[in-house]
C-alpha angles and dihedrals in degrees: 000000000000089000089066090066090054090047090053091053093055097083091049092051094042095052097044097037095049094058092072095048103036102040094125132124104194103068106070121201112196088340094306128110113258095254093052091048089050091053093047090049091053092048089057092043090050090057090050093047093049089051090054091048091049092051092049095050110105091210088068095058113137103248110151095191091057097051120085121215117243 
């Protein structure tokens, strides 16, 4: 499960690392400057990555006997 920690670090690296490379105004992506499109992309990717991490966590296994009703 050590790879999950690396997977959790990807959004952090993608958002901060992309600022230096994609800080441009002229290429527009869906009407947004390239940097804004990069940030929106990483927000969506972060949600997908966190979903994968949640599914891989053994504490979230679906065991009805173990869960207590609220």
